[in-house]
N, CA, C and O atoms as a Maestro MAE file, in Angstrom:
{
 s_m_m2io_version
 :::
 2.0.0
}

f_m_ct {
 s_m_title
 :::
 protein
 m_atom[228] {
  # First column is atom index #
  i_m_mmod_type
  r_m_x_coord
  r_m_y_coord
  r_m_z_coord
  i_m_residue_number
  s_m_chain_name
  s_m_pdb_residue_name
  s_m_pdb_atom_name
  i_m_atomic_number
  :::
  1 25 -2.710 15.014 4.591 1 A "MET " " N  " 7
  2 3 -2.541 14.089 3.478 1 A "MET " " CA " 6
  3 2 -3.665 14.259 2.488 1 A "MET " " C  " 6
  4 15 -3.417 14.407 1.292 1 A "MET " " O  " 8
  5 25 -4.867 14.241 2.949 2 A "LYS " " N  " 7
  6 3 -6.013 14.341 2.075 2 A "LYS " " CA " 6
  7 2 -5.972 15.752 1.322 2 A "LYS " " C  " 6
  8 15 -6.239 15.848 0.124 2 A "LYS " " O  " 8
  9 25 -5.633 16.787 2.087 3 A "THR " " N  " 7
  10 3 -5.530 18.122 1.568 3 A "THR " " CA " 6
  11 2 -4.480 18.223 0.460 3 A "THR " " C  " 6
  12 15 -4.684 18.910 -0.541 3 A "THR " " O  " 8
  13 25 -3.359 17.534 0.650 4 A "ALA " " N  " 7
  14 3 -2.279 17.603 -0.318 4 A "ALA " " CA " 6
  15 2 -2.744 16.958 -1.666 4 A "ALA " " C  " 6
  16 15 -2.333 17.411 -2.734 4 A "ALA " " O  " 8
  17 25 -3.566 15.943 -1.608 5 A "LEU " " N  " 7
  18 3 -4.055 15.307 -2.806 5 A "LEU " " CA " 6
  19 2 -5.258 15.983 -3.389 5 A "LEU " " C  " 6
  20 15 -5.445 15.959 -4.606 5 A "LEU " " O  " 8
  21 25 -6.086 16.588 -2.561 6 A "LEU " " N  " 7
  22 3 -7.367 17.194 -3.085 6 A "LEU " " CA " 6
  23 2 -7.037 18.520 -3.867 6 A "LEU " " C  " 6
  24 15 -7.654 18.781 -4.900 6 A "LEU " " O  " 8
  25 25 -6.084 19.338 -3.384 7 A "GLY " " N  " 7
  26 3 -5.861 20.538 -4.023 7 A "GLY " " CA " 6
  27 2 -7.105 21.436 -3.935 7 A "GLY " " C  " 6
  28 15 -7.530 21.758 -2.826 7 A "GLY " " O  " 8
  29 25 -7.691 21.843 -5.042 8 A "ASP " " N  " 7
  30 3 -8.825 22.745 -5.077 8 A "ASP " " CA " 6
  31 2 -10.154 21.978 -5.104 8 A "ASP " " C  " 6
  32 15 -11.214 22.604 -5.087 8 A "ASP " " O  " 8
  33 25 -10.124 20.668 -5.146 9 A "ALA " " N  " 7
  34 3 -11.355 19.839 -5.282 9 A "ALA " " CA " 6
  35 2 -12.141 19.935 -3.941 9 A "ALA " " C  " 6
  36 15 -11.579 20.185 -2.875 9 A "ALA " " O  " 8
  37 25 -13.423 19.728 -4.062 10 A "ASP " " N  " 7
  38 3 -14.294 19.703 -2.879 10 A "ASP " " CA " 6
  39 2 -14.116 18.488 -2.090 10 A "ASP " " C  " 6
  40 15 -14.368 17.413 -2.633 10 A "ASP " " O  " 8
  41 25 -13.688 18.519 -0.800 11 A "PRO " " N  " 7
  42 3 -13.414 17.355 -0.036 11 A "PRO " " CA " 6
  43 2 -14.635 16.460 0.132 11 A "PRO " " C  " 6
  44 15 -14.467 15.255 0.321 11 A "PRO " " O  " 8
  45 25 -15.860 16.991 0.071 12 A "ASP " " N  " 7
  46 3 -17.013 16.198 0.262 12 A "ASP " " CA " 6
  47 2 -17.340 15.311 -0.920 12 A "ASP " " C  " 6
  48 15 -18.151 14.393 -0.797 12 A "ASP " " O  " 8
  49 25 -16.713 15.574 -2.085 13 A "ASP " " N  " 7
  50 3 -16.905 14.788 -3.261 13 A "ASP " " CA " 6
  51 2 -16.058 13.483 -3.244 13 A "ASP " " C  " 6
  52 15 -16.357 12.531 -3.966 13 A "ASP " " O  " 8
  53 25 -15.039 13.467 -2.435 14 A "TRP " " N  " 7
  54 3 -14.067 12.289 -2.488 14 A "TRP " " CA " 6
  55 2 -13.786 11.748 -1.141 14 A "TRP " " C  " 6
  56 15 -13.664 12.503 -0.177 14 A "TRP " " O  " 8
  57 25 -13.678 10.451 -1.041 15 A "ASP " " N  " 7
  58 3 -13.140 9.807 0.160 15 A "ASP " " CA " 6
  59 2 -11.623 9.945 0.005 15 A "ASP " " C  " 6
  60 15 -10.949 10.405 0.926 15 A "ASP " " O  " 8
  61 25 -11.106 9.568 -1.101 16 A "LEU " " N  " 7
  62 3 -9.755 9.721 -1.456 16 A "LEU " " CA " 6
  63 2 -9.745 10.164 -2.963 16 A "LEU " " C  " 6
  64 15 -10.248 9.430 -3.815 16 A "LEU " " O  " 8
  65 25 -9.201 11.306 -3.272 17 A "PRO " " N  " 7
  66 3 -9.301 11.838 -4.608 17 A "PRO " " CA " 6
  67 2 -8.534 11.011 -5.620 17 A "PRO " " C  " 6
  68 15 -7.677 10.213 -5.239 17 A "PRO " " O  " 8
  69 25 -8.819 11.183 -6.896 18 A "PRO " " N  " 7
  70 3 -8.138 10.462 -7.931 18 A "PRO " " CA " 6
  71 2 -6.673 10.958 -7.991 18 A "PRO " " C  " 6
  72 15 -6.349 12.043 -7.506 18 A "PRO " " O  " 8
  73 25 -5.839 10.164 -8.575 19 A "LYS " " N  " 7
  74 3 -4.401 10.546 -8.721 19 A "LYS " " CA " 6
  75 2 -4.305 11.835 -9.547 19 A "LYS " " C  " 6
  76 15 -4.827 11.930 -10.658 19 A "LYS " " O  " 8
  77 25 -3.598 12.848 -8.942 20 A "PRO " " N  " 7
  78 3 -3.416 14.051 -9.727 20 A "PRO " " CA " 6
  79 2 -2.489 13.785 -10.980 20 A "PRO " " C  " 6
  80 15 -1.597 12.936 -10.980 20 A "PRO " " O  " 8
  81 25 -2.783 14.556 -11.982 21 A "LYS " " N  " 7
  82 3 -2.001 14.450 -13.222 21 A "LYS " " CA " 6
  83 2 -0.549 14.817 -12.886 21 A "LYS " " C  " 6
  84 15 -0.289 15.816 -12.215 21 A "LYS " " O  " 8
  85 25 0.341 14.035 -13.340 22 A "GLY " " N  " 7
  86 3 1.749 14.323 -13.126 22 A "GLY " " CA " 6
  87 2 2.332 13.554 -11.890 22 A "GLY " " C  " 6
  88 15 3.547 13.421 -11.743 22 A "GLY " " O  " 8
  89 25 1.445 13.074 -11.044 23 A "MET " " N  " 7
  90 3 1.961 12.291 -9.884 23 A "MET " " CA " 6
  91 2 2.202 10.888 -10.291 23 A "MET " " C  " 6
  92 15 1.368 10.275 -10.957 23 A "MET " " O  " 8
  93 25 3.329 10.363 -9.903 24 A "ARG " " N  " 7
  94 3 3.687 8.960 -10.228 24 A "ARG " " CA " 6
  95 2 2.763 8.031 -9.434 24 A "ARG " " C  " 6
  96 15 2.357 8.323 -8.309 24 A "ARG " " O  " 8
  97 25 2.454 6.908 -10.070 25 A "TRP " " N  " 7
  98 3 1.568 5.923 -9.441 25 A "TRP " " CA " 6
  99 2 2.096 5.420 -8.151 25 A "TRP " " C  " 6
  100 15 1.353 5.193 -7.196 25 A "TRP " " O  " 8
  101 25 3.479 5.231 -8.120 26 A "ALA " " N  " 7
  102 3 4.050 4.685 -6.881 26 A "ALA " " CA " 6
  103 2 3.855 5.700 -5.728 26 A "ALA " " C  " 6
  104 15 3.603 5.282 -4.597 26 A "ALA " " O  " 8
  105 25 3.962 6.969 -5.976 27 A "THR " " N  " 7
  106 3 3.764 7.997 -4.979 27 A "THR " " CA " 6
  107 2 2.290 8.004 -4.541 27 A "THR " " C  " 6
  108 15 1.999 8.051 -3.345 27 A "THR " " O  " 8
  109 25 1.372 7.958 -5.497 28 A "TYR " " N  " 7
  110 3 -0.050 7.888 -5.153 28 A "TYR " " CA " 6
  111 2 -0.389 6.698 -4.335 28 A "TYR " " C  " 6
  112 15 -1.130 6.816 -3.358 28 A "TYR " " O  " 8
  113 25 0.117 5.560 -4.686 29 A "GLU " " N  " 7
  114 3 -0.138 4.320 -3.926 29 A "GLU " " CA " 6
  115 2 0.374 4.423 -2.468 29 A "GLU " " C  " 6
  116 15 -0.258 3.917 -1.541 29 A "GLU " " O  " 8
  117 25 1.512 5.080 -2.294 30 A "ARG " " N  " 7
  118 3 2.084 5.329 -0.910 30 A "ARG " " CA " 6
  119 2 1.068 6.200 -0.159 30 A "ARG " " C  " 6
  120 15 0.782 5.932 1.008 30 A "ARG " " O  " 8
  121 25 0.519 7.236 -0.807 31 A "TRP " " N  " 7
  122 3 -0.451 8.055 -0.085 31 A "TRP " " CA " 6
  123 2 -1.735 7.259 0.202 31 A "TRP " " C  " 6
  124 15 -2.344 7.457 1.254 31 A "TRP " " O  " 8
  125 25 -2.139 6.415 -0.655 32 A "VAL " " N  " 7
  126 3 -3.361 5.563 -0.399 32 A "VAL " " CA " 6
  127 2 -3.143 4.726 0.826 32 A "VAL " " C  " 6
  128 15 -4.018 4.634 1.687 32 A "VAL " " O  " 8
  129 25 -1.953 4.095 0.917 33 A "VAL " " N  " 7
  130 3 -1.641 3.181 2.038 33 A "VAL " " CA " 6
  131 2 -1.635 4.015 3.325 33 A "VAL " " C  " 6
  132 15 -2.208 3.579 4.323 33 A "VAL " " O  " 8
  133 25 -1.020 5.177 3.336 34 A "LYS " " N  " 7
  134 3 -1.013 6.023 4.497 34 A "LYS " " CA " 6
  135 2 -2.410 6.441 4.920 34 A "LYS " " C  " 6
  136 15 -2.720 6.437 6.112 34 A "LYS " " O  " 8
  137 25 -3.266 6.804 3.958 35 A "TYR " " N  " 7
  138 3 -4.617 7.183 4.219 35 A "TYR " " CA " 6
  139 2 -5.384 6.011 4.804 35 A "TYR " " C  " 6
  140 15 -6.098 6.166 5.795 35 A "TYR " " O  " 8
  141 25 -5.245 4.844 4.200 36 A "ASP " " N  " 7
  142 3 -5.988 3.690 4.693 36 A "ASP " " CA " 6
  143 2 -5.555 3.326 6.095 36 A "ASP " " C  " 6
  144 15 -6.405 2.969 6.911 36 A "ASP " " O  " 8
  145 25 -4.232 3.400 6.427 37 A "ASP " " N  " 7
  146 3 -3.756 3.124 7.732 37 A "ASP " " CA " 6
  147 2 -4.302 4.100 8.764 37 A "ASP " " C  " 6
  148 15 -4.710 3.697 9.853 37 A "ASP " " O  " 8
  149 25 -4.310 5.390 8.419 38 A "ALA " " N  " 7
  150 3 -4.825 6.377 9.318 38 A "ALA " " CA " 6
  151 2 -6.340 6.157 9.577 38 A "ALA " " C  " 6
  152 15 -6.818 6.271 10.706 38 A "ALA " " O  " 8
  153 25 -7.057 5.845 8.507 39 A "GLU " " N  " 7
  154 3 -8.482 5.582 8.684 39 A "GLU " " CA " 6
  155 2 -8.752 4.371 9.558 39 A "GLU " " C  " 6
  156 15 -9.674 4.415 10.372 39 A "GLU " " O  " 8
  157 25 -8.003 3.306 9.430 40 A "GLU " " N  " 7
  158 3 -8.103 2.107 10.265 40 A "GLU " " CA " 6
  159 2 -7.823 2.457 11.737 40 A "GLU " " C  " 6
  160 15 -8.539 2.016 12.636 40 A "GLU " " O  " 8
  161 25 -6.773 3.255 11.965 41 A "MET " " N  " 7
  162 3 -6.494 3.675 13.346 41 A "MET " " CA " 6
  163 2 -7.598 4.527 13.942 41 A "MET " " C  " 6
  164 15 -7.950 4.383 15.113 41 A "MET " " O  " 8
  165 25 -8.142 5.423 13.117 42 A "LEU " " N  " 7
  166 3 -9.274 6.221 13.629 42 A "LEU " " CA " 6
  167 2 -10.442 5.366 13.970 42 A "LEU " " C  " 6
  168 15 -11.075 5.569 15.007 42 A "LEU " " O  " 8
  169 25 -10.760 4.394 13.120 43 A "ASP " " N  " 7
  170 3 -11.879 3.482 13.408 43 A "ASP " " CA " 6
  171 2 -11.715 2.674 14.677 43 A "ASP " " C  " 6
  172 15 -12.661 2.481 15.440 43 A "ASP " " O  " 8
  173 25 -10.525 2.217 14.882 44 A "ALA " " N  " 7
  174 3 -10.166 1.428 16.076 44 A "ALA " " CA " 6
  175 2 -10.334 2.292 17.338 44 A "ALA " " C  " 6
  176 15 -10.917 1.851 18.328 44 A "ALA " " O  " 8
  177 25 -9.805 3.548 17.284 45 A "GLN " " N  " 7
  178 3 -9.924 4.446 18.392 45 A "GLN " " CA " 6
  179 2 -11.382 4.816 18.674 45 A "GLN " " C  " 6
  180 15 -11.777 4.953 19.832 45 A "GLN " " O  " 8
  181 25 -12.156 4.971 17.646 46 A "LEU " " N  " 7
  182 3 -13.597 5.242 17.833 46 A "LEU " " CA " 6
  183 2 -14.323 4.140 18.492 46 A "LEU " " C  " 6
  184 15 -15.164 4.354 19.365 46 A "LEU " " O  " 8
  185 25 -13.981 2.883 18.052 47 A "ALA " " N  " 7
  186 3 -14.566 1.723 18.731 47 A "ALA " " CA " 6
  187 2 -14.197 1.615 20.207 47 A "ALA " " C  " 6
  188 15 -15.027 1.231 21.030 47 A "ALA " " O  " 8
  189 25 -12.951 1.953 20.541 48 A "ILE " " N  " 7
  190 3 -12.578 1.934 21.980 48 A "ILE " " CA " 6
  191 2 -13.337 2.976 22.751 48 A "ILE " " C  " 6
  192 15 -13.844 2.724 23.844 48 A "ILE " " O  " 8
  193 25 -13.410 4.174 22.158 49 A "ALA " " N  " 7
  194 3 -14.149 5.247 22.845 49 A "ALA " " CA " 6
  195 2 -15.592 4.901 23.052 49 A "ALA " " C  " 6
  196 15 -16.130 5.116 24.138 49 A "ALA " " O  " 8
  197 25 -16.250 4.357 22.016 50 A "ALA " " N  " 7
  198 3 -17.593 3.927 22.123 50 A "ALA " " CA " 6
  199 2 -17.809 2.827 23.225 50 A "ALA " " C  " 6
  200 15 -18.777 2.860 23.985 50 A "ALA " " O  " 8
  201 25 -16.891 1.897 23.259 51 A "ALA " " N  " 7
  202 3 -16.958 0.859 24.324 51 A "ALA " " CA " 6
  203 2 -16.906 1.474 25.715 51 A "ALA " " C  " 6
  204 15 -17.682 1.104 26.596 51 A "ALA " " O  " 8
  205 25 -15.981 2.421 25.908 52 A "ARG " " N  " 7
  206 3 -15.884 3.091 27.218 52 A "ARG " " CA " 6
  207 2 -17.134 3.817 27.557 52 A "ARG " " C  " 6
  208 15 -17.562 3.783 28.711 52 A "ARG " " O  " 8
  209 25 -17.767 4.497 26.582 53 A "LEU " " N  " 7
  210 3 -19.007 5.169 26.890 53 A "LEU " " CA " 6
  211 2 -20.144 4.189 27.229 53 A "LEU " " C  " 6
  212 15 -20.977 4.468 28.091 53 A "LEU " " O  " 8
  213 25 -20.165 3.084 26.564 54 A "MET " " N  " 7
  214 3 -21.231 2.100 26.800 54 A "MET " " CA " 6
  215 2 -21.108 1.536 28.214 54 A "MET " " C  " 6
  216 15 -22.103 1.200 28.856 54 A "MET " " O  " 8
  217 25 -19.817 1.438 28.700 55 A "LYS " " N  " 7
  218 3 -19.655 0.913 30.074 55 A "LYS " " CA " 6
  219 2 -20.260 1.861 31.152 55 A "LYS " " C  " 6
  220 15 -20.703 1.435 32.218 55 A "LYS " " O  " 8
  221 25 -20.246 3.205 30.792 56 A "ARG " " N  " 7
  222 3 -20.724 4.161 31.745 56 A "ARG " " CA " 6
  223 2 -22.206 4.143 31.847 56 A "ARG " " C  " 6
  224 15 -22.746 4.507 32.892 56 A "ARG " " O  " 8
  225 25 -22.895 3.742 30.822 57 A "PHE " " N  " 7
  226 3 -24.395 3.838 30.801 57 A "PHE " " CA " 6
  227 2 -25.033 2.529 30.736 57 A "PHE " " C  " 6
  228 15 -26.261 2.441 30.712 57 A "PHE " " O  " 8
  :::
 }
 m_bond[227] {
  # First column is bond index #
  i_m_from
  i_m_to
  i_m_order
  :::
  1 1 2 1
  2 2 3 1
  3 3 4 2
  4 3 5 1
  5 5 6 1
  6 6 7 1
  7 7 8 2
  8 7 9 1
  9 9 10 1
  10 10 11 1
  11 11 12 2
  12 11 13 1
  13 13 14 1
  14 14 15 1
  15 15 16 2
  16 15 17 1
  17 17 18 1
  18 18 19 1
  19 19 20 2
  20 19 21 1
  21 21 22 1
  22 22 23 1
  23 23 24 2
  24 23 25 1
  25 25 26 1
  26 26 27 1
  27 27 28 2
  28 27 29 1
  29 29 30 1
  30 30 31 1
  31 31 32 2
  32 31 33 1
  33 33 34 1
  34 34 35 1
  35 35 36 2
  36 35 37 1
  37 37 38 1
  38 38 39 1
  39 39 40 2
  40 39 41 1
  41 41 42 1
  42 42 43 1
  43 43 44 2
  44 43 45 1
  45 45 46 1
  46 46 47 1
  47 47 48 2
  48 47 49 1
  49 49 50 1
  50 50 51 1
  51 51 52 2
  52 51 53 1
  53 53 54 1
  54 54 55 1
  55 55 56 2
  56 55 57 1
  57 57 58 1
  58 58 59 1
  59 59 60 2
  60 59 61 1
  61 61 62 1
  62 62 63 1
  63 63 64 2
  64 63 65 1
  65 65 66 1
  66 66 67 1
  67 67 68 2
  68 67 69 1
  69 69 70 1
  70 70 71 1
  71 71 72 2
  72 71 73 1
  73 73 74 1
  74 74 75 1
  75 75 76 2
  76 75 77 1
  77 77 78 1
  78 78 79 1
  79 79 80 2
  80 79 81 1
  81 81 82 1
  82 82 83 1
  83 83 84 2
  84 83 85 1
  85 85 86 1
  86 86 87 1
  87 87 88 2
  88 87 89 1
  89 89 90 1
  90 90 91 1
  91 91 92 2
  92 91 93 1
  93 93 94 1
  94 94 95 1
  95 95 96 2
  96 95 97 1
  97 97 98 1
  98 98 99 1
  99 99 100 2
  100 99 101 1
  101 101 102 1
  102 102 103 1
  103 103 104 2
  104 103 105 1
  105 105 106 1
  106 106 107 1
  107 107 108 2
  108 107 109 1
  109 109 110 1
  110 110 111 1
  111 111 112 2
  112 111 113 1
  113 113 114 1
  114 114 115 1
  115 115 116 2
  116 115 117 1
  117 117 118 1
  118 118 119 1
  119 119 120 2
  120 119 121 1
  121 121 122 1
  122 122 123 1
  123 123 124 2
  124 123 125 1
  125 125 126 1
  126 126 127 1
  127 127 128 2
  128 127 129 1
  129 129 130 1
  130 130 131 1
  131 131 132 2
  132 131 133 1
  133 133 134 1
  134 134 135 1
  135 135 136 2
  136 135 137 1
  137 137 138 1
  138 138 139 1
  139 139 140 2
  140 139 141 1
  141 141 142 1
  142 142 143 1
  143 143 144 2
  144 143 145 1
  145 145 146 1
  146 146 147 1
  147 147 148 2
  148 147 149 1
  149 149 150 1
  150 150 151 1
  151 151 152 2
  152 151 153 1
  153 153 154 1
  154 154 155 1
  155 155 156 2
  156 155 157 1
  157 157 158 1
  158 158 159 1
  159 159 160 2
  160 159 161 1
  161 161 162 1
  162 162 163 1
  163 163 164 2
  164 163 165 1
  165 165 166 1
  166 166 167 1
  167 167 168 2
  168 167 169 1
  169 169 170 1
  170 170 171 1
  171 171 172 2
  172 171 173 1
  173 173 174 1
  174 174 175 1
  175 175 176 2
  176 175 177 1
  177 177 178 1
  178 178 179 1
  179 179 180 2
  180 179 181 1
  181 181 182 1
  182 182 183 1
  183 183 184 2
  184 183 185 1
  185 185 186 1
  186 186 187 1
  187 187 188 2
  188 187 189 1
  189 189 190 1
  190 190 191 1
  191 191 192 2
  192 191 193 1
  193 193 194 1
  194 194 195 1
  195 195 196 2
  196 195 197 1
  197 197 198 1
  198 198 199 1
  199 199 200 2
  200 199 201 1
  201 201 202 1
  202 202 203 1
  203 203 204 2
  204 203 205 1
  205 205 206 1
  206 206 207 1
  207 207 208 2
  208 207 209 1
  209 209 210 1
  210 210 211 1
  211 211 212 2
  212 211 213 1
  213 213 214 1
  214 214 215 1
  215 215 216 2
  216 215 217 1
  217 217 218 1
  218 218 219 1
  219 219 220 2
  220 219 221 1
  221 221 222 1
  222 222 223 1
  223 223 224 2
  224 223 225 1
  225 225 226 1
  226 226 227 1
  227 227 228 2
  :::
 }
}
């Protein structure tokens, strides 16, 4: 998803890149929602994994 929006831009420069010229705002907003949902899921899974590690030590 991020790659599709970044194109040739450096991924380290953007958390989520600006809307590409020619892309409709509705399409971009759908990508933003998908990206935010994926990031929230990743954060939740990271918290679960960290909690499991903390129980071991």
